[in-house]
C-alpha positions as CSV (number, residue, x, y, z in Angstrom):
1,X,10.3,-43.9,38.2
2,X,12.2,-46.4,40.2
3,X,15.9,-45.5,40.6
4,X,18.3,-47.6,38.6
5,X,20.5,-49.9,40.6
6,X,24.0,-48.8,39.5
7,X,27.6,-49.9,39.8
8,X,30.3,-47.4,39.0
9,X,33.8,-48.5,38.1
10,X,36.3,-45.6,38.0
11,X,39.9,-44.4,38.4
12,X,39.6,-41.0,40.1
13,X,40.9,-38.7,38.5
14,X,39.4,-35.2,38.4
15,X,36.5,-35.8,36.0
16,X,35.7,-39.1,37.7
17,X,35.3,-37.2,41.0
18,X,32.7,-34.9,39.4
19,X,31.0,-37.8,37.7
20,X,30.7,-39.6,41.1
21,X,29.2,-36.5,42.7
22,X,26.7,-36.2,39.8
23,X,25.7,-39.9,40.2
24,X,25.4,-39.7,44.0
25,X,23.4,-36.5,43.8
26,X,20.9,-37.9,41.2
27,X,17.7,-39.7,42.4
28,X,17.5,-41.5,39.1
29,X,20.5,-43.7,40.1
30,X,20.8,-45.9,43.2
31,X,24.5,-46.4,43.4
32,X,25.1,-49.8,45.1
33,X,28.9,-50.0,44.6
34,X,31.9,-48.0,43.5
35,X,34.9,-50.1,42.3
36,X,38.3,-48.6,41.5
37,X,41.2,-49.4,39.2
38,X,44.5,-47.6,38.6
39,X,44.5,-45.4,35.5
40,X,44.5,-41.6,35.8
41,X,47.0,-42.1,38.7
42,X,48.1,-45.2,40.6
43,X,45.7,-47.5,42.5
44,X,46.7,-46.2,46.0
45,X,45.7,-42.6,44.9
46,X,42.6,-43.6,43.0
47,X,41.2,-45.6,45.9
48,X,42.0,-42.8,48.3
49,X,40.3,-40.3,46.0
50,X,37.2,-42.5,45.5
51,X,36.9,-42.9,49.3
52,X,37.2,-39.2,49.8
53,X,34.7,-38.3,47.1
54,X,32.1,-40.7,48.3
55,X,32.8,-39.8,51.9
56,X,32.2,-36.1,51.3
57,X,28.6,-36.9,50.2
58,X,27.8,-38.7,53.5
59,X,26.5,-41.7,51.5
60,X,27.3,-45.2,52.8
61,X,28.3,-46.6,49.4
62,X,31.0,-49.3,49.6
63,X,34.3,-48.5,47.7
64,X,36.2,-51.6,46.7
65,X,39.8,-51.7,45.2
66,X,40.5,-53.6,42.0
67,X,43.1,-53.8,39.2
68,X,46.3,-52.0,39.5
69,X,47.4,-53.1,36.0
70,X,45.6,-54.0,32.8
71,X,45.0,-57.5,31.6
72,X,48.3,-57.6,29.7
73,X,50.4,-54.6,30.8
74,X,50.8,-51.8,33.3
75,X,48.5,-48.7,33.3
76,X,50.0,-45.4,32.3
77,X,49.0,-42.5,34.5
78,X,48.1,-39.0,33.3
79,X,49.4,-36.7,36.0
80,X,49.9,-33.8,33.6
81,X,46.1,-33.5,33.6
82,X,45.1,-34.8,37.0
83,X,48.1,-33.9,39.1
84,X,50.2,-36.2,41.1
85,X,47.3,-36.8,43.6
86,X,44.7,-37.3,40.8
87,X,42.5,-34.4,42.0
88,X,44.4,-31.5,40.7
89,X,45.7,-30.6,44.1
90,X,42.2,-30.2,45.6
91,X,42.4,-31.6,49.1
92,X,39.4,-33.5,50.5
93,X,38.9,-35.0,53.9
94,X,39.9,-38.6,54.1
95,X,36.9,-40.9,53.4
96,X,35.8,-44.1,55.1
97,X,38.0,-47.2,54.7
98,X,37.8,-49.4,51.7
99,X,35.2,-52.1,51.8
100,X,36.9,-55.6,52.0
101,X,37.4,-57.7,49.0
102,X,38.4,-57.1,45.4
103,X,36.4,-55.3,42.7
104,X,35.6,-58.2,40.4
105,X,34.1,-60.2,43.3
106,X,32.1,-57.2,44.6
107,X,30.7,-56.6,41.1
108,X,29.5,-60.2,40.9
109,X,28.0,-60.1,44.4
110,X,25.9,-57.1,43.5
111,X,24.8,-58.6,40.2
112,X,23.9,-62.0,41.8
113,X,21.5,-60.2,44.2
114,X,19.9,-58.1,41.4
115,X,16.8,-58.7,39.4
116,X,17.1,-59.6,35.7
117,X,17.8,-56.7,33.3
118,X,18.0,-54.2,36.2
119,X,21.6,-53.0,36.9
120,X,23.2,-50.1,35.1
121,X,27.0,-50.5,35.0
122,X,29.0,-47.3,34.3
123,X,32.7,-47.6,33.4
124,X,34.7,-44.3,33.7
125,X,38.3,-45.7,33.4
126,X,40.1,-48.7,32.0
127,X,37.5,-51.4,32.2
128,X,39.8,-54.1,33.6
129,X,37.6,-54.7,36.7
130,X,34.4,-55.1,34.6
131,X,36.1,-57.5,32.2
132,X,37.4,-59.7,35.0
133,X,34.0,-59.8,36.7
134,X,32.0,-60.6,33.6
135,X,34.4,-63.0,31.9
136,X,34.5,-65.3,34.9
137,X,30.7,-65.5,35.5
138,X,28.9,-64.8,32.2
139,X,25.5,-65.9,33.5
140,X,25.4,-62.6,35.4
141,X,25.1,-60.7,32.1
142,X,21.4,-61.2,32.3
143,X,21.2,-59.0,35.4
144,X,22.6,-56.0,33.5
145,X,20.3,-53.5,31.9
146,X,23.0,-51.4,30.2
147,X,26.7,-50.8,30.3
148,X,27.7,-47.2,29.8
149,X,31.4,-46.4,29.1
150,X,33.4,-43.2,28.7
151,X,35.9,-44.7,26.2
152,X,37.2,-44.5,22.7
153,X,37.0,-42.1,19.8
154,X,35.9,-42.2,16.2
155,X,38.4,-39.5,15.2
156,X,41.7,-38.8,16.9
157,X,42.9,-40.0,20.3
158,X,44.2,-38.1,23.4
159,X,46.9,-40.4,24.7
160,X,48.2,-41.4,21.3
161,X,47.2,-40.0,17.9
162,X,45.0,-43.1,17.5
163,X,43.7,-43.9,20.9
164,X,41.7,-42.5,23.8
165,X,43.2,-42.9,27.2
166,X,40.8,-45.4,28.8
167,X,40.7,-47.6,25.7
168,X,44.5,-47.5,25.3
169,X,45.1,-48.5,28.9
170,X,43.3,-51.8,28.5
171,X,42.1,-52.4,24.9
172,X,41.6,-56.2,25.5
173,X,39.2,-55.5,28.3
174,X,37.3,-53.0,26.2
175,X,37.1,-55.4,23.3
176,X,35.7,-58.0,25.6
177,X,32.9,-55.7,26.7
178,X,32.0,-54.7,23.1
179,X,31.6,-58.4,22.4
180,X,29.0,-59.0,25.1
181,X,25.4,-59.4,24.1
182,X,24.1,-56.6,26.3
183,X,23.1,-53.0,25.6
184,X,26.2,-50.8,25.7
185,X,26.5,-47.1,25.2
186,X,29.8,-45.3,24.6
187,X,30.6,-41.6,25.3
188,X,33.7,-41.1,23.1
189,X,36.1,-38.1,22.9
190,X,34.1,-36.8,20.1
191,X,31.0,-36.5,22.3
192,X,32.8,-35.3,25.5
193,X,34.5,-32.5,23.5
194,X,31.0,-31.0,23.5
195,X,31.1,-30.8,27.3
196,X,33.6,-28.0,27.0
197,X,34.7,-26.1,30.0
198,X,36.0,-22.5,29.7
199,X,37.0,-20.0,32.5
200,X,33.8,-18.1,31.6
201,X,31.7,-21.2,32.2
202,X,33.4,-21.9,35.6
203,X,32.7,-18.3,36.6
204,X,29.0,-18.7,35.8
205,X,28.8,-22.0,37.6
206,X,30.5,-20.5,40.7
207,X,27.6,-18.1,41.1
208,X,25.5,-21.0,42.3
209,X,25.6,-21.7,46.1
210,X,26.3,-25.2,47.3
211,X,27.9,-27.4,49.9
212,X,31.3,-28.9,50.3
213,X,30.9,-31.2,47.3
214,X,30.0,-28.3,45.1
215,X,32.9,-26.2,46.3
216,X,35.3,-29.1,45.8
217,X,33.9,-29.6,42.3
218,X,34.4,-26.0,41.5
219,X,38.0,-26.3,42.8
220,X,38.6,-29.2,40.5
221,X,37.1,-27.3,37.5
222,X,39.4,-24.3,38.3
223,X,42.5,-26.6,38.7
224,X,42.2,-28.5,35.4
225,X,44.7,-27.3,32.7
226,X,43.5,-26.0,29.4
227,X,43.9,-28.5,26.6
228,X,46.5,-28.2,23.8
229,X,44.1,-30.1,21.6
230,X,41.6,-27.2,21.9
231,X,44.0,-24.3,21.6
232,X,44.3,-23.8,25.3
233,X,40.8,-22.3,25.3
234,X,39.5,-24.8,27.9
235,X,39.1,-28.5,28.3
236,X,36.4,-31.3,27.8
237,X,34.8,-32.8,30.9
238,X,34.7,-36.5,29.9
239,X,33.4,-38.9,32.6
240,X,30.3,-37.0,33.7
241,X,28.9,-37.4,30.2
242,X,28.6,-41.2,30.7
243,X,26.7,-40.6,34.0
244,X,24.5,-38.0,32.4
245,X,23.4,-40.6,29.8
246,X,22.3,-43.0,32.6
247,X,20.4,-40.1,34.2
248,X,18.8,-38.5,31.1
249,X,19.3,-39.9,27.6
250,X,17.2,-37.0,26.3
251,X,20.3,-34.8,26.7
252,X,22.0,-36.7,23.8
253,X,21.7,-37.6,20.2
254,X,22.8,-41.2,19.6
255,X,22.9,-43.9,16.9
256,X,23.6,-47.6,16.9
257,X,27.1,-48.4,15.6
258,X,29.7,-51.1,15.4
259,X,33.1,-50.7,17.0
260,X,36.2,-52.8,17.1
261,X,39.4,-52.2,19.1
262,X,42.9,-52.4,17.6
263,X,44.7,-54.9,19.8
264,X,48.0,-54.8,17.9
265,X,51.3,-53.7,19.2
266,X,51.9,-50.8,16.8
267,X,51.0,-47.1,16.9
268,X,47.3,-47.8,16.4
269,X,47.0,-49.9,19.6
270,X,43.8,-49.0,21.5
271,X,42.2,-47.2,18.6
272,X,38.4,-47.8,18.4
273,X,37.4,-48.2,14.8
274,X,33.8,-47.0,14.9
275,X,31.5,-47.7,11.9
276,X,28.9,-45.0,12.2
277,X,27.3,-45.6,8.8
278,X,27.2,-49.4,8.5
279,X,29.9,-49.6,5.9
280,X,31.1,-52.9,7.2
281,X,27.7,-54.5,7.1
282,X,28.1,-55.7,10.7
283,X,25.4,-55.6,13.4
284,X,25.6,-52.7,15.9
285,X,27.3,-53.6,19.1
286,X,26.8,-50.3,21.0
287,X,24.9,-47.1,21.1
288,X,27.2,-44.3,20.0
289,X,26.6,-41.0,21.8
290,X,27.1,-38.3,19.1
291,X,25.6,-35.0,20.2
292,X,25.1,-33.3,23.6
293,X,22.9,-30.5,24.8
294,X,25.8,-28.9,26.6
295,X,23.8,-26.0,28.4
296,X,21.3,-28.6,29.8
297,X,24.2,-30.9,30.7
298,X,26.0,-28.3,32.8
299,X,22.7,-27.2,34.3
300,X,22.1,-30.8,35.4
301,X,25.6,-31.1,36.7
302,X,25.4,-27.9,38.8
303,X,21.9,-28.6,40.1
304,X,22.7,-32.1,41.3
305,X,26.1,-31.5,42.8
306,X,25.2,-28.2,44.5
307,X,22.4,-30.0,46.3
308,X,24.8,-32.4,48.0
309,X,26.2,-31.7,51.4
């Protein structure tokens, strides 16, 4: 099967790094461009991290900087999870320099050169860059085969009681993407909780031999703090779930659903209200990823990243 031309927009971030390695190690995806926003940490750190992560693979994929704030406000970093450097203190060699330009322009350039219905767009952070690119040239929507996001939750949030981190950091941008007439899949917190990492799992994964990318990924998995939400037993690995859907949808159970984003200024801001059962009588605007074959997911993750340099 022909590899899918792919754009990845991210904010590395520990789990973004692992997601990028999974994408770059998978022949199903032809990663044309990596764009970066602030989010997990500030833009200076996320761009440095993206350059380093891509550089470690030896792949000549352009990395382009984008938004350092949301459409309406500043991003809020999450250094308690990702560390001040965004990679949990795992040191990587400095990567190649940033490609010139800004993310929204670079996204449009790739889409203009693409065939209709061909490009997979994966969003792993606040989707500000994607919103800016697509709002300003909507004719390019026809080049997109699917948008895949790690965003939202149908139950509780992880940055506020109501909201998931990426959705909360730019809810207006997420609402815009949900309003587009293109296939969109969403890996929410409820799904990524099934990609649960424990010390025992890391020990099992570490038995696999691999190159520098795999050793760095293992270092990140060891560095991530156990989550209070899960009784400090381990933590969910969010962003690689979105990449895994683009690689192999057979790992997932999914259903069409309708979602809206709370754009108010109160405590529910950024909440994704997901109608899984059609109670509102509205047409589905995304494919909701509901179930994950976690053993197969972690096998895929380890196989692909361990094969990288």
